[in-house]
matplotlib code that plots the C-alpha trace (Angstrom):
import matplotlib.pyplot as plt

x = [-0.3, 2.3, 5.8, 7.3, 9.7, 12.5, 13.6, 31.1, 32.7, 36.5, 38.3, 40.7, 43.1, 41.7, 44.5, 43.5, 39.5, 40.3, 41.3, 38.8, 36.0, 37.7, 37.8, 34.6, 32.8, 35.1, 37.0, 34.9, 31.5, 29.8, 31.3, 29.1, 32.2, 33.2, 30.6, 31.1, 30.5, 29.5, 27.3, 24.9, 25.7, 23.4, 20.7, 21.1, 21.3, 18.2, 16.5, 17.2, 16.6, 13.3, 12.3, 10.1, 10.4, 6.8, 7.7, 6.4, 8.4, 8.5, 9.1, 10.5, 10.7, 7.0, 6.1, 3.1, 5.8, 3.7, 4.0, 3.3, 2.5, 5.7, 7.5, 6.5, 7.3, 11.0, 11.6, 10.6, 12.7, 15.6, 15.1, 14.9, 18.3, 19.6, 18.6, 16.8, 14.1, 13.2, 12.5, 10.8, 8.5, 7.8, 7.5, 4.8, 2.8, 2.8, 1.9, -1.4, -2.7, -2.7, -3.0, -4.9, -7.5, -5.2, -5.5, -3.4, -5.0, -8.7, -7.8, -5.0, -3.3, -4.2, -1.2, -1.1, -1.6, -0.6, -2.1, -5.4, -7.2, -8.5, -5.0, -5.2, -3.0, -5.2, -5.4, -5.5, -6.3, -7.1, -7.1, -3.8, -0.8, 0.0, 3.4, 3.8, 1.2, 3.6, 6.8, 4.8, 3.8, 7.1, 8.4, 6.4, 6.8, 10.7, 10.9, 8.5, 11.0, 14.4, 13.7, 11.1, 8.3, 5.2, 2.7, 4.9, 4.4, 0.3, 0.1, 1.9, -0.3, -3.2, -2.4, -1.0, -4.3, -6.6, -4.2, -5.2, -8.4, -8.4, -6.0, -5.3, -7.0, -7.5, -7.1, -8.6, -6.0, -3.3, -4.2, -3.4, -2.1, -1.8, -3.4, -1.9, -4.5, -7.7, -9.8, -9.2, -6.9, -9.7, -11.5, -14.5, -15.2, -19.5, -19.1, -17.2, -17.9, -13.8, -12.1, -8.6, -6.1, -3.7, -0.6, 3.1, 6.0, 7.7, 5.0, 5.9, 9.8, 10.2, 12.2, 8.7, 6.4, 9.3, 8.8, 4.6, 5.1, 5.7, 2.3, -1.4, -2.8, -2.4, 1.1, 2.3, 0.6, 1.6, 4.8, 4.4, 3.1, 5.6, 7.7, 5.0, 4.4, 8.0, 8.5, 4.8, 5.5, 9.1, 9.6, 12.7, 14.1, 13.3, 10.6, 7.7, 6.5, 2.9, 1.2, -2.0, -3.8, -6.3, -8.6, -9.0, -5.6, -3.5, -0.6, -1.0, 0.8, -0.8, -2.5, 0.0, -0.9, -1.6, 1.8, 4.1, 6.0, 4.0, 7.2, 8.9, 7.2, 10.0, 11.2, 11.0, 8.9, 10.5, 14.1, 13.0, 12.4, 16.0, 16.9, 14.6, 16.0, 19.8, 19.5, 18.0, 19.7, 22.3, 19.6, 16.8, 13.9, 14.0, 16.9, 18.9, 15.8, 14.7, 18.2, 19.0, 15.4, 16.7, 20.2, 19.3, 19.3, 22.6, 23.9, 22.3, 23.8, 27.2, 26.7, 25.4, 27.6, 25.2, 21.4, 18.9, 16.5, 13.5, 13.1, 11.0, 10.4, 9.4, 11.9, 14.7, 15.3, 16.2, 16.3, 18.1, 20.7, 19.0, 19.9, 22.1, 19.6, 19.2, 23.1, 22.2, 19.6, 21.4, 24.6, 23.0, 22.3, 25.6, 27.0, 25.2, 25.7, 27.2, 28.7, 30.6, 33.5, 33.4, 35.3, 32.4, 30.0, 33.0, 33.4, 29.9, 29.5, 32.7, 31.5, 28.1, 30.3, 32.5, 29.8, 27.9, 31.0, 31.7, 28.3, 27.2, 23.6, 21.5, 18.9, 16.5, 16.3, 13.8, 13.4, 17.0, 18.0, 15.3, 17.0, 20.5, 19.8, 18.6, 21.3, 24.1, 23.0, 22.8, 26.2, 28.0, 26.7, 24.7, 21.8, 21.0, 18.0, 17.8, 16.3, 13.2, 13.1, 13.9, 16.2, 19.8, 20.9, 21.5, 23.9, 25.0, 26.4, 26.5, 26.7, 26.0]
y = [-0.1, 2.5, 0.6, 2.7, 1.3, 2.6, 2.1, -5.2, -3.2, -2.9, -5.3, -3.7, -5.7, -6.2, -3.9, -1.2, -2.0, -1.7, 1.9, 3.0, 1.9, 3.2, 6.6, 6.9, 4.9, 6.1, 3.5, 1.2, 0.3, -0.5, 1.9, 4.5, 6.3, 6.5, 9.5, 11.6, 15.6, 14.2, 16.0, 13.8, 14.7, 12.6, 13.5, 17.1, 16.0, 14.2, 17.4, 19.5, 16.8, 15.6, 17.7, 21.2, 24.1, 23.2, 19.5, 17.6, 14.9, 14.6, 11.5, 13.5, 10.1, 10.3, 12.5, 13.7, 14.4, 12.6, 12.5, 9.3, 8.5, 6.6, 9.5, 11.3, 8.9, 8.2, 11.6, 11.9, 9.0, 10.4, 13.8, 12.1, 10.3, 13.6, 15.2, 17.6, 19.1, 21.8, 19.7, 16.8, 19.7, 20.8, 17.1, 16.6, 19.5, 19.2, 15.6, 16.5, 19.6, 18.0, 13.8, 13.4, 16.5, 18.3, 15.5, 12.2, 11.3, 11.6, 9.8, 7.6, 9.4, 9.5, 7.3, 9.5, 13.2, 15.1, 16.6, 16.1, 16.4, 19.3, 20.6, 20.8, 19.6, 17.5, 13.8, 11.3, 8.1, 8.6, 4.8, 3.9, 2.9, 0.5, 0.5, 4.2, 4.7, 2.1, 4.3, 7.6, 6.3, 4.9, 8.5, 10.6, 8.0, 7.7, 12.0, 12.0, 10.1, 10.7, 14.8, 14.7, 15.8, 14.6, 16.3, 13.9, 11.1, 11.4, 11.9, 8.8, 6.8, 8.0, 7.1, 4.0, 3.3, 3.9, 1.8, -1.0, -0.5, 0.2, -2.1, -4.9, -8.0, -11.2, -13.9, -17.2, -19.9, -17.1, -14.7, -11.3, -9.6, -6.4, -5.4, -3.5, -0.6, -0.2, -0.9, -3.3, -6.8, -8.8, -10.9, -12.9, -15.9, -16.0, -19.2, -20.9, -19.4, -18.8, -15.8, -14.4, -11.7, -10.3, -9.3, -7.9, -8.9, -5.6, -3.6, -5.1, -4.0, -5.8, -3.4, -1.6, -4.3, -4.7, -0.8, -1.0, -4.4, -2.3, -0.5, -1.5, -3.0, -5.9, -5.8, -8.4, -10.7, -9.3, -9.0, -13.1, -13.8, -12.1, -15.3, -17.3, -14.8, -14.6, -18.5, -19.0, -16.4, -17.3, -20.8, -21.2, -18.0, -15.5, -13.0, -12.1, -8.7, -10.0, -13.1, -14.5, -16.6, -18.5, -19.9, -22.7, -23.0, -21.2, -19.6, -18.8, -16.8, -13.2, -12.8, -10.7, -7.4, -7.5, -5.5, -7.7, -10.7, -13.3, -15.3, -13.1, -11.9, -10.7, -6.8, -3.9, -4.4, -7.2, -5.7, -3.8, -7.1, -8.1, -4.5, -4.2, -8.1, -7.2, -3.9, -6.1, -5.9, -9.0, -9.3, -9.2, -11.9, -14.7, -12.5, -15.8, -17.9, -14.5, -14.2, -17.7, -17.7, -15.0, -16.3, -17.5, -14.2, -13.6, -16.4, -15.7, -12.2, -13.7, -15.9, -13.4, -10.4, -8.2, -8.4, -9.3, -7.0, -9.8, -13.3, -16.0, -16.9, -20.2, -21.8, -19.2, -18.2, -14.8, -11.9, -8.8, -6.6, -4.8, -0.9, 0.6, 0.9, -2.7, -2.9, -0.3, -2.5, -5.5, -4.2, -4.9, -8.3, -9.3, -7.9, -9.6, -12.7, -15.9, -17.1, -13.4, -14.9, -16.9, -15.6, -15.7, -13.7, -10.6, -10.6, -10.2, -7.4, -5.5, -5.7, -4.1, -1.2, -0.6, -0.1, 2.5, 4.2, 4.8, 6.4, 9.2, 10.1, 10.5, 13.7, 12.0, 8.3, 8.8, 5.2, 4.2, 7.3, 6.2, 2.7, 4.5, 6.8, 3.6, 0.9, 3.1, 5.2, 2.2, 0.2, 3.5, 3.5, 6.8, 4.7, 1.3, -0.1, -2.0, -5.3, -3.1, -1.6, 1.3, 4.0, 4.4, 7.7, 11.5, 11.9, 8.3, 8.5, 11.7, 14.9, 18.0]
z = [-0.2, 1.0, -0.3, -3.1, -5.3, -6.5, -9.6, -9.0, -6.5, -6.7, -4.3, -1.7, 0.4, 4.0, 5.8, 2.9, 3.6, 7.0, 7.0, 4.9, 6.9, 9.8, 8.2, 6.9, 10.0, 13.0, 15.2, 15.9, 13.7, 16.8, 19.2, 20.2, 21.8, 18.1, 17.8, 20.5, 19.9, 15.9, 14.1, 11.1, 7.5, 5.9, 8.0, 7.1, 3.3, 3.6, 5.3, 2.5, -0.4, 0.7, 3.3, 2.9, 5.2, 6.7, 7.8, 4.7, 3.7, 0.0, -2.7, -5.3, -7.2, -7.6, -10.4, -8.4, -5.4, -2.7, 0.7, 2.8, 6.3, 5.9, 4.9, 7.8, 10.8, 9.3, 9.1, 13.1, 13.9, 12.1, 13.6, 16.9, 16.6, 15.3, 18.5, 16.3, 18.0, 16.0, 12.7, 15.2, 16.1, 12.4, 11.3, 13.5, 13.3, 9.0, 10.0, 12.5, 10.2, 6.8, 7.5, 11.1, 10.7, 13.2, 16.0, 16.2, 19.6, 17.2, 14.5, 12.4, 9.7, 5.8, 4.4, 1.0, 0.6, -3.0, -5.7, -6.8, -9.8, -9.3, -8.4, -5.0, -2.3, 0.0, 1.2, -1.7, 0.2, 4.0, 4.8, 7.4, 6.9, 9.8, 10.3, 9.8, 12.5, 14.6, 14.1, 14.7, 18.1, 19.0, 17.8, 20.2, 23.0, 22.8, 22.3, 25.4, 27.2, 25.9, 25.8, 29.1, 27.1, 28.6, 25.9, 23.2, 25.8, 26.0, 22.4, 21.6, 24.1, 23.0, 19.1, 20.2, 21.7, 19.0, 16.6, 19.3, 18.5, 14.2, 13.3, 15.6, 15.5, 16.8, 14.2, 14.7, 14.3, 14.3, 17.4, 18.0, 15.0, 13.1, 10.0, 7.4, 7.5, 9.0, 5.7, 3.1, 4.7, 5.6, 3.1, 3.7, 1.3, 1.6, -1.1, 1.5, 4.8, 4.9, 5.7, 5.2, 6.3, 4.0, 6.6, 5.7, 8.1, 7.4, 9.5, 12.3, 13.9, 16.8, 18.6, 18.6, 20.0, 22.8, 23.8, 23.6, 25.6, 28.4, 28.2, 28.3, 25.7, 23.1, 23.1, 24.7, 23.0, 19.6, 20.3, 21.5, 18.4, 16.2, 15.6, 14.2, 11.7, 10.6, 10.3, 8.7, 6.4, 5.4, 6.0, 4.1, 5.8, 2.9, 3.4, 1.1, 1.2, 1.7, 2.8, 3.2, 6.4, 5.3, 8.2, 6.6, 5.0, 6.9, 5.3, 1.4, -1.3, -1.4, -4.9, -7.0, -8.6, -12.7, -13.0, -10.9, -11.5, -10.0, -9.8, -7.3, -3.9, -1.6, -2.1, -1.4, 1.7, 2.8, 2.8, 6.0, 7.8, 7.8, 8.7, 11.9, 12.3, 12.1, 14.6, 17.6, 20.9, 21.7, 24.8, 23.0, 23.5, 21.2, 18.8, 18.2, 16.8, 14.8, 12.7, 12.6, 10.4, 7.9, 8.2, 4.1, 3.1, 4.4, 2.6, -0.5, -0.5, 0.7, -2.6, -5.1, -4.0, -3.9, -2.2, -4.8, -5.7, -5.9, -4.4, -4.6, -1.0, -1.6, -3.8, -3.1, -6.8, -7.3, -9.8, -10.0, -7.9, -5.4, -5.3, -2.7, 0.0, 0.2, 1.0, 3.7, 5.1, 5.3, 7.2, 10.4, 9.7, 8.1, 11.0, 13.2, 11.3, 13.5, 10.4, 10.5, 11.2, 7.7, 5.0, 2.6, 5.4, 6.4, 2.7, 2.3, 5.3, 3.7, 0.0, 1.0, 3.2, 0.1, -2.6, -0.1, 0.6, -3.1, -3.6, -2.2, -0.9, -3.8, -3.7, -6.1, -4.3, -1.6, -0.3, -1.2, 1.6, 3.9, 4.0, 3.9, 7.4, 8.8, 7.9, 7.7, 10.7, 13.0, 11.6, 12.5, 16.1, 15.7, 17.7, 19.0, 20.5, 24.2, 24.9, 26.1, 22.6, 24.3, 21.5, 22.7, 21.6, 22.6, 25.2, 25.1, 21.3, 20.0, 22.3, 21.2]

ax = plt.figure().add_subplot(projection="3d")
ax.plot(x, y, z, "-o")
ax.set_aspect("equal")
plt.show()
């Protein structure tokens, strides 16, 4: 619904590569101390390229110059990591005023905003996007905690309660689960009296579920049920973009759009699932089990040299090389891989690092840039999530 598509590195000797990575990323890729008194140039560039003076995140790769609730929620997260309080407030104000009729506590934000046929800038689709809603609630809760701002915490709590009422369901045979949006993802077959639910694994970052599990609501149940979603959707360890739970037949492939290649079902949404899992804290619940489940993606990337763009999650066949953002998204997973000590895994991580080091951020690649800020930002040690899902940033990582 709100997934936006975006349309061989030179070999270096290990010592030369190590020096390059040191210069680019700091004395230690995993060290918070390396970023004391630091700035975040990638965030400054993202603001200049994609965020208007009013606080609207613009997808410049779309000819309509649209804004999505996804973009706003990611922008808020990056502002939080950068400790950019002014940008955070501006992004939040635009989101509330334009996507939520002025109040995120009374309605879920519309997922799509842009210019309509009457040349008016307005909401184009008022359905919600649950992943963006979760990130918005998380951004507010963590901004309230980190910046000691009760109003952010209250708004985040109220938004989370509304998400629970409108987007969380108890699916027979599966349990508590997040719908991708409030409308259009529950299907009834009157001829067979069967029901089905379309789900998206990438809409459920486990860090966010751990954070919400501290609060009242269905979040602890949803957190406990997340591994079942991942194992069921990706039995071969390769995650699809979308998956269907059928009341009588269990897990089923999601129907394909007319313009899609029916051979492949994992790509621009699924890449985020590997990103979220790679960023799990070392003592996060079930981390070892979850990382082991998606190890085949790390293995496939090592075999191919670059992340594949599209994957058949059932057969393991792949097509194309993923864009730069895919390499960034896999940095955390490759860095956390139990097989990192093996030559092929280490070389795979270095290949992605070098690919990104040789390519500056693009001012005309919104989704690529988002994935790079997430993946490279984590890999550089600019932020971390602890086992409780809380964001570790600010004075602990980047003094300003």
